[in-house]
N, C-alpha and C positions, 0 to 999 in steps of 0.2 A: 288650301290655296284656292284662289278664286279664278274663274274664267268668265270673261264677259265677251259679248259679241252679238251681232244682230243675227236673227234667224237661226240661232243655234238649237232651239228647241228644248232648252233646259234652263232651270234657274241656277244662277251662280252660287257657289258655295262660299258663304261669307261668315262662317261660324266663328272665325277668329280674326277677321280683317286682313287676311292675306297669309304671309309667311310665318307669323307667330314668332317674332324675334325674341320674345320673352324667354323662350327655351334656351337661347344661346348663353344665358348667364351661367348655365350649368357646366360649360366647357372650361377646361383648365387653362392656365396661362401657358404652361409648357406646350400643350397641344396647339394653342394659338400661335406660338412662336414657330413651331414646326411648319404650320400651314403658311405663315407669312414668308418664311425663308423659301419654302417650296414654290412660291409664286414669283420668285426672282430667277431669271434665266441663269444657267450654270456659270457662264463666263462672268456675269456681273456679280454672282454670288462669291466668286473667288476674290474679286476686288474688295467686296464688303468685308470679308474675313481678314484680308491683309490690312485694310485701313483700321479695322477694329483692333487687330493685334498691336499696331503702332500706338493707338490711343491707350490701350491697356498698359503697354510697357513704359509709358511715360511716368508711371508711378514710381519707377526706380529713381527718378530725379528727385521726387519728394523725399524718398528715404535718405538720399545723399544730403539734401538740404537740411533735414532734421538733425542728422548726425553733426553737421558743421555748426548748427546753432548750439547744440550741446557742448561742442568744443569751444566755442566762443565764451560761453558761461564759465567753463572750467578754467580757461586761460585768464579771463578777467578776474576771477576770484583768487587765482593763484598768486596774484600780486600782493594780496593782503593776508594770505593764509600761509603760514610757515611750512605746512606739510607739502606744498608744491603741487605740481600737476599729477594726476593719476597716470599710471604707466601706459594705459591705452591711449590717452591724449598725447603723451610724448611720442608714441609710435606713429600716430597719424600726422603730427607736426613734422616728423622726420620724413614722411612720404612727400611733403610739400617743400622740404629743404629750408624750413624756417624754425628749426628747433633752437637756434641760438639767437633769434631776434628778440627785441624787447617785448614786454607784455603788451604795451599799447600798440606797437606796430603789428604784432601777431594778431591781436584782437581785430584790428581794422581789416587786415588782409583776409582773415577767415570769415568775418562778418560780411565783407563785400562779396566774397566768393559765394557764400550761402544765399545772399540776396539775388545775385545774378542767376544762380541755378534755380531758385524757387520761382523768380519772375519768368525766367526762360521756360520753365516747365509750364507755367500758366499760359504763356503766349503760345507755345507749341500746342498745348491742349486746346486752346481756343481755335487755332488754325485748323487742327484736325477735326474738331467738332463742326466747324463751318463746312469743311470738305465733305464730311460724312452726311450732314444735313442736306447739302446740295445733291449729293449722290442719291440719297433716299427720296428727295423731292422728284428727281428725274425718274426713279423707279415707280413713284406714285403716278406720275403722268403716263409712263409706259404701260403700267398695269391697268390704269383706268381706260386707256385707249384700247388695249387688247380685250378687256372685258366688254366695252361698248361695241367694238367691232363684232365680237362673237355673239353678243346678245341681240344686236339689231339684225344679224343675218339669220336668226332662227325663225322657224315658222310662227305664224300668228298665235297659234294655241299655246306655244311655249312662252312667248313674250307676254301674253295676257295672264299668265299665272302670277305675274308680279303686278302689284298696283304701281301707279306712277310714283307715289311717294317712296315705296320700297326700292324701286329701281334707281331713282335719283339718289337716295341715301347710299345704296350699295355701290354705285358708281362714283360717288363723290366723297362725302365724309367718311364712309366706311373704308374706302381705299386709303385715305389719309391715315386713319387709325391703324390699318394693317401694315403700313410701310413706315412713314415718318415717325408716328408716335410709338408704335409697338417696338420696332427695331432699334430706334434711337434710345429708348428707355432700356432695352436689353443691353446695349453697348455700354451705357452709363453704369448699369448694375455690375457688368463684368469688370469695368475699369475700377470702380470703387471697391469691389470685393478683392481685386488683386492688390490695391493699395493697402487695404486693411490687413491682408495676409502678410505682405512683406514687412510692413511696419510692425505688425504684431509679433512676427517671428524674430525680428531684430531686437525689439524691446524685451522679448522673452529671454533672449540670449544675454542681454545687458543687465536686466534686473528682473528675474523671474517672478518674485513675489509681488512687486509693485505692478508689473504687467498683468498678472492674473487678477489682481484686485480691480485694476482699471477696466480690463476686458469684461469682468463680471458685471461691473457697474453699467457700462454702456450696452452690454448684451441684454441685460434685464430691461433697461430703458428702451432699447431698440426693438426688441421682440414685443414688448408690451404695446409700443406705438403701432408696430406693424399689424398686430392682431386686431387691435381696436380700430385703427384707421383703415386697414385693408378691407375689412368687412363693410365698414361704413361707406367707403368710397365705391365699392362694387355695387352696393344698393343704389347709390347716387348715380353711377354710370348707367345702370339699367333704366332708371327713371329718365335720364337725359336721352338715351337712345330711343326709348318708346315714345316719349313726348315729342322728340324731334320729328319722327316719322308721322305721328298723329297730327302735329301742327301743320306739316306740309299737306296732309290729306284734308284737314279742315279748311285751310286757305283755298286749296284747289276746288273743293266742293262749293264753298261760298261764292267764289268767282264764277264757277260754271253755272250755278243756279241763281245768279243774282236777281234776274227778273222774277223768277218764281218765289224766291224768299221775300222779295220786296212786296209783291202783290199779296202773298199769303201772310205778310207781317210776321215773318219768322227770323228776321235778321238778328233780333235780340237773342234768340236761341243759339245761333251760330257764334255771336259775340260772347255769350256766356261760356260756350264750349271752348272758344279760343282763349278767353280770359283764364279759364281753369288750366289749360295746357301751358299758356305763357307763364302763369304763376308757378306752376310745377317746374318748368324748365329754368326759370330765373332762380328759384329757391335752390334747385339742385346745383346750378352753377355757382351760386354763392356758397353753398355747403362745400363743394369741391375746392373752391379757393380757400375757404377757412381750414379745411383739412390739410391743405398744402402748407399752411402757416404754422400749424400746431407744433410739428417737430422742431422748428427753429427755436421756439421758446423753451421747450422741454430740454433739448440737448444743450443749449447755452447754459441753462441752470445747472445741468449735470456737470458740464465742463468746469464751471466756476467752483462748484462744490468739490470736485475731484482734485483740482489744482491746489486749492487752499489746504485741503486735507493732506495731500502729498507733500507740500512744502513744509508743513508743521512736522510731520513724521520724519522727513529727511534731515532737517536742520537740528532736530532733537537727537537723532541717532547716528549721524555721520559727520565727517569733517566738512568744512565749508565748501571746499572745491568739489568734492564728490556730490554733496547735497545740491550745490548750485548747478552742476552739470546734469544731474539726474532730473532736477526740477525743470531745467531749461529744455532738456530733451523731451520730457513728457508734455511740457507746455507747448513746445513746437509741434510735437506729434498731435496733440489735441487740437491745436489751431488748424492743422491740415486735415485731420481725420473728422472733426466735427462738421465742417462744411461738406466733406465727402459723405458723411453719414446723412446729412440733410439732403444731398443730391440723391443718395441711395433711397431714402424714404420717399422723396418726390418721385423718383423713377419707379419705385415699387407701386405707388398709387397710380401713376400714369399707365404702367404696364397692365395693371388689373383693369383699369377703365378701358384702355385700348383693346384689350382682349375681348371685352364684352362688345364694344362698339364696332369692332371689325368683323364680327360674326356674320352679319348679312352679306358682306363682301366674300368671305370664305364660302358661304353657302352658294352664292351666285357662281363662283369659280367652279365649284363641284357640280352645280346644276348645269353649267355649260360644258363641263368636261374639258376645261381649259388645259391644254398641254403646255409643257414648259420647254420645248425644244428651242434652242437659240434662234432658229429660223423664224419663229413666231414674233420675235421682237424686231424683225427687220421692218423698215419703213415701207409702207405701201406706196405705189406710184403717186406722185403729186397730183393735185387737182387739175392743173392746166393740161396735163396729158390726157386725162379722161374727158375734159371739156373739148379739147381738139378732136378727140375720137367721136364724141357725141355730135359735134357740128359737121364732121365729115360724113357721118351716117345720114344726118338730116339733108345735107347737100346732095348726096347720091341717091336718097330715097330708099335706103335699105334694099339694094337690088337682090341680095341672096336670101332675104327674109320672106317666107311665104306665110301669110297670116291666116292659115287654116287651123281649125280646132278639132281635136279628137279626144273625147272623154269616153273611157272604157271601163264599165263596171265599177264606178267609183263609189266607195262607201267611207263614211267618216262619222265618228262619234266623239263628242267633246268629253273631256275628262269630267267624271262625276255626273254626267248627264243620264237621265233615266231612259232616253230613247235616242237612236241614231239621228244625226242631222241630215245625212244623205244615205240612201240605200240603193245600190245597184243602178247608178245613173250612167247612161250611155247616150251619146249623140255625136254627130260629126257635122262640121260646117266648112264649106270651101272659103277660099279667100274672097273678100268683098261682100260676103253675105251679112245680112242683119238678123241677129238672134235676139229674141225677147224671152225673158224669164218672168212668168206671172204665177200667181197663186196667193192664197191667204197669208196673213202675217204669221211668221214663224215656220213657214213651210220649208225653208232651206235655200231660198233664192240667193241671198247674199253669201251664204256659205259656198254655194256652187260658183258664184262669181269669184270668190276668193281662191277657190281651187284653180279656176281658169287663169287667174293672175299669178299663181304660185305662192300666194300669201299663206295658204293652207296646203298641207300635203296629205293626200288621202291615205288612209290606213290599208285600204284594199283598192285595187284597180290603179289606173294611171291616167294622167292628163298630158297631152302633147300639143305644143304650139310649134308650127314649122318643123314637126318631126322630132322635137326634143322636149325635155321637161320645161315647164314655164320659167322656173328660176334660172335655168341654163340659158333660155332664150333671152331673158332680161339682161343677163351678163354679156351675152354674145352680141346682142343688138340693142344697146342702151337707147331708149327713146322710141323704139318701134312699138312698144306697148304702153298705153296710158290708161289712167283710171280717174273717174270723177265720183267722189263719194256723195252720199245724201247730205251730209253736213261737212262742208269744206272747212278744213283747218287752215287758217291764215297765220302767217308769221309776222312779227313786228318788223315793219320796214315799208318800202315803197311798193307800188303796184308792179313795177319792173321786177323787184326782188321776189314778189309772190308768184308772178307768172313763170319766171325762170327759177323755180324753187331750188335753193341749195347752190346755185352756180355763183362764182365770184362776180361781183357787180361789174368789174372792168371787162369781163369776158362774155357778158350777155349781149346777144344780137338783138338790137332794138327793132330791126325790121321784122324779125320773127315774132317779137312781142306784139307789135302793132297788128301783124297778120292774125295772130291768135285772138287778139282783142276784137278785131273786126268780125271774125267768125263767131265769137261769143256775144256779139252785139253789145259790147261795152266801150267801144272806141269813141263813140259820139260823146258819152259822158266825160271821158278823159280829155277829149279835144277841147271841150268847153272849160276845162279846169286849167288854171294858170300853171299848175305844177306838172300836168301831163303824166308821164310815166313815173315822175318823182312824187306823185301824190301819196301821202302816207295813209296807210289803211288803219293804223292804230292797233293796239293789242287785241287779238282775236277779231280784228276787223270791225271794231265798234263804230268806225266812222263811215261804214258802208251799210246800205240796206241789206236785208236778207237776200233779195234777188240779185243785187250787185255782187255780194259775196259768192253766190252760187255761180254767176257768170264768170267771175274771176277764177273760180275753180275749173270751169270748163276751158277757159283760155289757157290755164296752166297745162291742162291735158293736151291741148292742141299745139302748144309751143314747139314740140319736137316733130310735128307733122307725122303722127303715129300711123301705123298700118293696122293696129288692133286697138280698139277703144272700148273700154268697159265703163258703163254708166249705171250707178246704183241709185235709183230714184233721183237722178241728177237734175231733173227739171221740176221737181215737186215744189220748190220754193219760188218758182217764177210765175209771173202773171200770164194769162192766156196768150196775149199777143207775143210776148217775148218767148214763151214756150214754143209757140208755133214757128217763130223765127229760128230757134235753135233746132227744131225738128227739120226745118227746111235745110239748115246747114248740114245736118247729118244725112239728109237725103242726097245732098250734093256730093257727099263723100261715098255714097253707095257705089259699089263696084270697085272702088279703090281701097276703101278702109273697111275692115271687118268690125262690126259693132255688136256688142252684147249689152242689152239694156234690161235692167231690173226695174219693173214698173208695176204700180197698182192702177194707175190711170190708163185704161185700155185704149183710149184714143191715141196715145203716144206710141203704141206698138201694133196698131192695126195693120200697118203695111209691112211688118217684119216678114222676111223670107222664111224664118223658122221660129215657131213659137212653142215653148215648153211650158206646160201647166204642171206645177209642182205642188204636192200636198203631202205633209208628213214625211218629207225627205225623199219621196218617190216621184218620178216623172209619170204622171197618169196619162198624158197624151202629148204628142208632138206633131207638128205640121204647120200649115199656114193658119191664119186667123179663123177662117170658116171651118177648116177641118177640125181644129181643136174645139171650136164652138159646138160642132155636131157630136163630139165624143164626150164632152164634160158638161152635164146639165147645169152645175153651179156657174160655170163660166158663161154658158149661154144666157142664163138668167141675169147675170151681172151686165152682160152686153146689152140685153134687151132693156134693162132699166135705164141704161145710158142712151138708149135710142140708136144703138149701133147695129 
């Protein structure tokens, strides 16, 4: 697995591109089914089993319809055969009270009843299939949300063990495979196997020899198809899973590095890679479709051969009534069993494919330690409630939040890193203080900022904001803590939606948006625009300059009027004049807002109340600008070169 992150002090492990989903193909279908069922809450699991039992039991109607079709044939032939009806047929007619009716009337009655039963079974089966698919679709949505909620609540180090492509796949297509595809295929297999069993047992009691011959024929054909097509489809499913994740990765890389690949003239290399992946995916999809079609042709041929062979033997060895009844029964059985066998073959291929494709989701569930208590499936408070709470905090100014910082003996090492990212870091800062984190690249500055924010949890020591853990402070006082990254990630939408990130558009306070934009020195640009707050930023902010994107990120952080503001090289993309204006804005907040600034440009941190010089994960000196300058020769030399 790979870990990425700034200032972590170690190279990421990319030996197999992340989670290595190719290993998942070794898992069995039965194990995949157990895992899929375990991810459904217990109360919903009982409903699934009940619905499945109803679907399976509908096979009894098929058996009744087949028997009635055989009776129709026997009655029809009895009109021209002197031997009359078989004893079994006479007994059945007695059950319906039509033993004395004419041949034509009896034939019509029984045929009509058989049609009603078989059509009714088909209709009921379709209705139940629809209900089951809707149920499984709801479980898919529920599981996807539970996984996403748990995944996004984890510390940064755990989240970054997954590449974006792997996470997107595990939370989307993987969940669909684990629920709708895998479980619906399992229900189909159970239904068709039950149908085969009851029809087979009934036919065995009626004509043992003919039944055994028919079973042997279809068993050989079915097993042969399953062995050949099953292995083929499993290989194809693995190709589709791997290539789907790789395609997402390739597209993401190409879009993220568009300028670099254009300037370096390497777009063709990405296109060649994408072409190869797209070709593999398309061919694998075509192969899967072809595999699903093969059983239809093979089983149809087997059915025609079997019926013709049976009819010849029956009419040569038995009286016409018995021969007609037997042939009709086996023909009716074949007409119901052959589609069922096709569905079984298709479900067998689907369940193998889904078992492979669902493994990243199963892995994520285990990785997150997802519990299955029914309480976890309860709906979280709706967004409007949290928005009202957020605006209430903004309006009152977070009166019970004290933006002081206490870092005690913090140590943290990234997974697979050769050296710790932080070693025994300690400092305290009162509310309203300005703190600056400086040092060479890779020293651990951004890592320490992430610890302060609660994005990373230290393995040793503790971080406290307002006396509690940062993550608890974020949940208790939403909006009191804000962050501006070095590279601001913008969402597709308007300026308004980007400043009030994640809030429903109808609940965004435009006054707060304009206030934040004024503080970020972006309001004049938008005032001159016809669209104002509705100005579209485009995907990844392509319609804005680098400085405008950065100022938009600063406005986002200031929207909630925070009491603690963390800036990670937040002014590095700004021109000198705008940077100075932003610094002036931060100076105006001094005394009211605690600021933590990660910076390389020393001019931006010269007036900090507390400056920490970090190297190799350790705080080598802390104090004001001049005190640190006197204790760290490298820092003094850098300041001198800048004329400070």
